[in-house]
N, C-alpha and C positions, 0 to 999 in steps of 0.2 A: 879461846878460853884456856885456862890452866888446869891440867888434869894430872892427878897422881894415881898410879896404878900399883896397888900393893899385891905382889905376886907375879912372877914371870914364868908361870907354867903355861900350858896351852892357851887357856882362856885369857890370862893376863897379857901375854906377849902378843897374841893376835889382836886383841882389843886395843892395846896401847898403840901398836903400829897403825891400826886402821884409824883410830882417833887422830893420830898425827897426820895421816893422809888427808883427813877432813880439814886440816889446817890448824888444829889445836896444838898447844905446846904440852907435851906429855913427858912425865918422868916416871919410869918404871923402877920399882924398888923391890929388892929381895934380900933376905938375910944371908943367902948363900953367896959368899964373896967370890968363889971360883966361877960360879955361873955368871955373875955380873961382869967379871973381868973378861970372860969369854964373849959375852954380848958386846962389850966395848970394842973387842977385836973384830967384831962382825961375825962371830961364830954362833950359829943358831942351834940350840940344844935339841930341837925337835925337827922332824921332817914335815913340812907343810908347803906344798907347791906355791912359789911366789913370795913366801914370807921373807926369805933372805934379801931379795931385791927390794922389797918394801921397807924393811928395816934400814938397809943401807941408804936408800934414797932419803928417808926422813931424818936419819942421824946427820947426814951431810947437810941437810937443809936447816939443821938446828932446831927441829921441832920434836926430836925424840932423844932422850938420854937415859942412862941407867946408873943406879946408885944403890948402895947398901944403907944409906942414911935416910931413914923415914922422915925425920924432922925436916931435913933439907928438901925432901921430895914434896912435902905438903905445905911448905911455908907460904906459897902463893896460890895454892890450889882452890879453884872454884868447886871442884868435885873430886872426892877421894873414893876410888873404887877398891873394894875388897875382893880380890880375885885369887884367894888362897885355896888350897886343897880342902875338900870335904870327903875324905875316904870313908868307905863303909866301916862301921865300928865292929870289932870282933864280937861275936856272940849273938847280937840281935840284928845286925845288918843295917842299923840306922846310921845316918850321916854323922860323922865325928866333926863337931863344930869347934874343937879346941883352937884351931888356927884362926878361925873367923873371930872368935871372941877375944883372942889375944891381940889380933890386929886392931879391933875396936878399942881396946884399952890403951894400946900404944898411940893410936890416933888421938884419943882424948887427952893424953898427956902432952902431945906435941902441937896440937892446933891452937892458934891464938886469934882466929877470925872465923867469920861465918863461912860454912861450906856445906855441901850436901855429901853425906857419907852414903855410898851406894854399894849394896851387896850385888856383886856380879857372879860370885860363886853360886853354884846350885845349892840351895839351903832349904830345909823343911819349913813348913808353915810355922810362923811365930818367931823365926830367927831375927827378922828385921825389928820386931818389937823388942826383943831382948837386946839387940845392938843399941837401940834407942835408949833403953834403960841404963845400959853400961855407960854410954856417953853422958847421959844426964846426971847419973850418980857421980861420975868422975869430975864433970865440969858443969855444975849447976849455973855457973856464971856466964857460960858461953852459949850463944844462940846457934843451934845446929839443926839440920834436918836429916832424916834418914829416908832413903829410897831403895826400892828393889828394881833391878834391871836385868832379868835373866837373859842368858845367852842362848841362841839357837844355832850354834855353829856345827856344821858337819865336818869331821876331819877329812882332809883331802880337798875340800872346797870352802874352807872357813873364810877366806878373804872375800870371795864372791858373796857368801852368805851375810857377812857384815856390811859390805858395801851396797848390796841390793837385797835386803831382807824382805820376807813376806810381810813382816810387821815388827814393830818395836813395842815391847811391853814395859811399862813403868808403873811401879807401885809408889805413890807419893801422896802426902796428906796436906801439903800447903801449896798455895799458889806460887810462892817463891821457889820452892823446890821444883815444881813443875816447869817453871820458866827456865831454870838452869838446865834441866834435862832437855827441854825443847831446843835451847841454844846449842847444846852438845850435838844433837841429831839434826840440826837445821839443814845440812847438805842433803839429807834424804827427802826433805820436803819437796825438792825439785822433781823427785821421782814419784811424788804423791804416795809415799810409803805410809800406811796406816800406823799411827802412834796411839796405842791404847793405854789410857791412864786408869789405874784401879787403886784399890786399897792395897796395903802392904801384903796382907795375907792372900789376897786374890792373885796378885802377881806371882808370889812364891808357888802357889798351887798350880797356876797355869803351866809353869815349867815342868813340874812333875807329871801333870795330866797329859801334856803333849808327848813327852818321851814315853810314857807308859802306854799311851794309845798306839804309838808307832811300834813299840815292842809287841803289843798285842796283835797287830796286823801281821808281823813277822811270824809269830807263834801260830796264829790261825792258819796261815798258808802252809806252814810246815805240817800241821795236823792234817790239813786237806791233802797234802802230798802223800802222807802215809795211806790215806784212804784211796787215793788214785792208784797207788801201787797194788792195792788189793783188788780193785775193780777194773783195772785196765784203762783208766782215764789218764789224761795228760795234764799235769798241774800247770804247765805253762799256758795252755789254752784256757784252763779254768781261771787262772789269774787274769788273763787278758779279758775273758768274758765278763768277769765281775768288775774288773778295773775300769772298763769303759763306761760303767755306770758312774755318773758324776757325783752321786752321793757317796761312793766308795773310793774312787780314785785308784790309779794304777801303781802309785809309789808304795814301797815297802811290802810288795806282794811277790817277792822272789824267794822261792823255796831254797833252803840251804841248811847248813849245819848249826843254825842258831845264832842269836845276836851276841855280840861281845862289845869290847871297848870300854871307855872310861865313863860312859853315861848310862846307857840302858840298864846294865846289870845293877849298878849302884843305885840308880834312881828308882827302879821298880822295887828293889828291896827297901829303900828308904820310905817310899810311899806306903808299902805294906805295914812298916813299923809305925808310921804316923797314924794311919787309919786305925790300927789296933789300939794304939794309945788313947785315941779319942773316942773309942767305942763304936767306930763305924767301919768294921773290917771290909775290905774290898776283895771278895772271893775270886773275882775274875783275875785280878792282878796276882794274887797268891798262886793261882793255878798257872798263870803265865810263867812266873818265876820257876816253879817246880818243873814244868814241861821243858823249859829252855835248858835248865841245868842237866836234865836227863838226856836231852837230845844230843848234846855235845859228846856224852859218853857213848850214846848209841851209834854215832858216826864211826867210832873206832871199831865197833862190832861189825858194822857193814863192810869195812875194809877187810877185816879178818875173815868174814864169811865169803867174800869174793876170792880170797886166797885159800879156799878149801877148809875153812874153820881152823886154820893153823898157820901162824906166821913165824913160828920158831925156826930160826936159821935162815929166814928169808929176808930179802932186802926190799924196803919200801922207799920209793922216791916221793918226797913230799914237796909240792909246789905251792908256795905261799904260806906264811906263818902269822902275819899280822891279822887283826880282826877284820880288816877291810883293805882295799887297795889305797894307794896314795897317802900312806901314813907309815910311820915306824912304830906305831902303838901296839904293844903286845897285851895290854891289859884285858883280861877275861876273853882272850881270843880262843875260838874253838880248838885251835892247834894245841893249846896248853892241856886240853883233856885228851885229844886224839893221839898226839905223838907219844906221851908217856905211857898210854895204854898199849900202844903197839910195841914199844920197847919192853914193857913189862911182860908181854907175851913172847918175848924172845926175838923180836924183829930187829934188824939193823936199819936205821933210818938215815937216809941221805936227803938233806933238805936244802932248798934255795928260796930266798925271798929277796926282792930287789932292794928293799930298804930296812927290813926288820931284823936282819941276822945279828946285828950288834946287841940289840935288846934281847933277842931270843937266847943268845948265848948265856945271858945272865941267869936265865931260869931253866934252860934246857942245855946244860953243858955237855951231855953225854951222847950227842948225836953228831953226825958228820955234816958240816956246812960246806956247800959247794959253790962254784964260781958262776954257774948259770943253770938253767933248767936241764940242759942236756948233760951237763956234768953230773947232776943229781940222778939222772936216769941210768947211768952206767951200771950194768949188771943187775938192774932192778927186776924183781918178780912182779911188781905192781907199781903203778904210778897213781898217786892220790893228789888231786887238785883241791886245795882247801881255800885259797884266796884268789879271787878272779882279777889279778893284775892284767893289764892290757897285753903285756908281752906273752902271757899264757894263752891268749885267744887265737893265736895263729901259729901254733906249734907245727913243726914239720913231722908228719906222721911217718914218713919214710925214714927219717933220721932216728925217730923214736924207736922204730922197729929194729933198727940196726944196733941200738945201744942196750935195749932191755933183753932180759932172758925170755920174758913172756909179754906180748903186746896187750897189756891189761891196763885200763884207765878207769879209776873211780873218780868221777867228777861231782864234787859236792856243791858245785855252783851252777850246774847246767849250762856250761859255756858252749858245749858242742851239741850237734844234732845226732841222735842215735843212729839214724839211717846212714848218714855220711860216715860215721865212725865204723859202722859195720862194713860199708863198702871199702873203707881203707884197710880193712883186715885187723881192726883193733877191737878186742872185747871191751865193751863200753858199758859202764854202770853209772846212772845218774839218779837224780832225786825226783820221785813222783811222776816218772814217765815210763811208758812201756819199753821193755828191753827188746832190742833188735839183735838177734844173734848173727855172728859172722857166717857168711855163706861158706859151706865146705868147698875146698879147692877141687877143681876138676869137674 
C-alpha cells in the first residue's frame, strides 16, 4: 500500500519506518527543509535504538523516502497519517491542535482521490470529528474517510512496540476505511495481534485513558514509597507483592522522581482539560498531575537534605538527565526541576548523560557537562542518580570513593541495594526503602 506520513517527529518517523518495514511504500513529509535534508543523508534527528538501521534499510529498498512537498507525498496515498505535534497549550494545559487542523486543510487542498485520513497524533476526543468536518467543508466533491489510530510507543523500545504491539486500536466508521486499516496492519495478523475497531471518539479516549492509568500507577507507588519511609517498609517489596497480583500487574510500579517525557505529562493535563470542559472532572487525574509536579521539586529537597540542608558551595554529580533511559528526550524530565533547584541553592552541578546532553544544554546551559560518570564525580560532595541508564548500574564503588570528596549517593531510581552500598562504605539514600548506615571503621 501507499502511505503518506505527515510529520517526522518521534511518532511520524518511527511509524513511517515501521510501515515501510511491513512492505508498504511510505513517504514522510515535513515542512522543515533542514530536517528533511538531514533524513535524506541518513541522519536521524532523535535517538531511538535501531531506528537509524531501519530507516537506512528501507530507504535503500525504495520503500521509504522524505520530502517537503505534501502534494507529492499524498498523490498516490491509500492512507494519509497526521503525525504532527500536539503540545500542551499555555494557560489551560489542553492539547494545541493548530498543526493537526492545518495539516487537515492542506490535505484537503491536495488530495484528488479516495484515501483514509488517519490521526496518529495524540488528540483529544472530538478531534477526528473536526478533521472530518474540515475535509468535508473544503472538498464536498471528494469521498474521504477519517480514522483514529493512536500510537502506544515507549521511547527506547518504540520499534519493538510497533512491530509486536499488545493491540492495535482503530477508530473508523465505514467498512471501506476499516479494510484499508486492516491491510496496513496485515503483517501483524500472523502474530494474532488484537485489532480493536471502535468509534472515533472511543479510539481517541483509549489513548488518553491508557497513558493516564499508567501515570496513576507511577504516582500511586511514589505515594506508597513516602509511606514506606515513615513506617520502615520497603517499597520494592511492596511493589512486588502487589504486582504479582494478575489484576494489578508489575509494570509501572517502580518508585522514583516522578514521570516525565513527551506523553504522560501532556496527556494527563489534556485529559483533565477535556473532562472539565465536558462537565465530568476526573479528580483522580487532577490529583495525579498535582502530586507528580510536586514530587519532582521534592527530589531536589531530598538531595539538599542529604547534604546537611545546605548545598551552597558544594559540588553535586548528576548521573542521567533524560526522563528515562535509551532516549535523548529531555521533555518534562525530573532533572529539569532538580538540577536548577540545586543550582539555585548555590550548588555546582557536574552532569553526565549518555545521550541527552546535547538536548540538555539547550535548557540547562549553566552546568558542567562531563565525558562520563566518573568525570562527573570528580570532587563531588554528593552523587545523585536521576536516570537509570544501564551503564550506571555497575559503577565501581572503589573508583567512586577515590574521586569524590564524600562517598554519598542519592539514588532516585533504586538501582542499588542499601546493604551492599553500606558494605562498600558508601552513604546511600534511596526511595521508599529503609536506610542502612555505613558501619563505623574498626
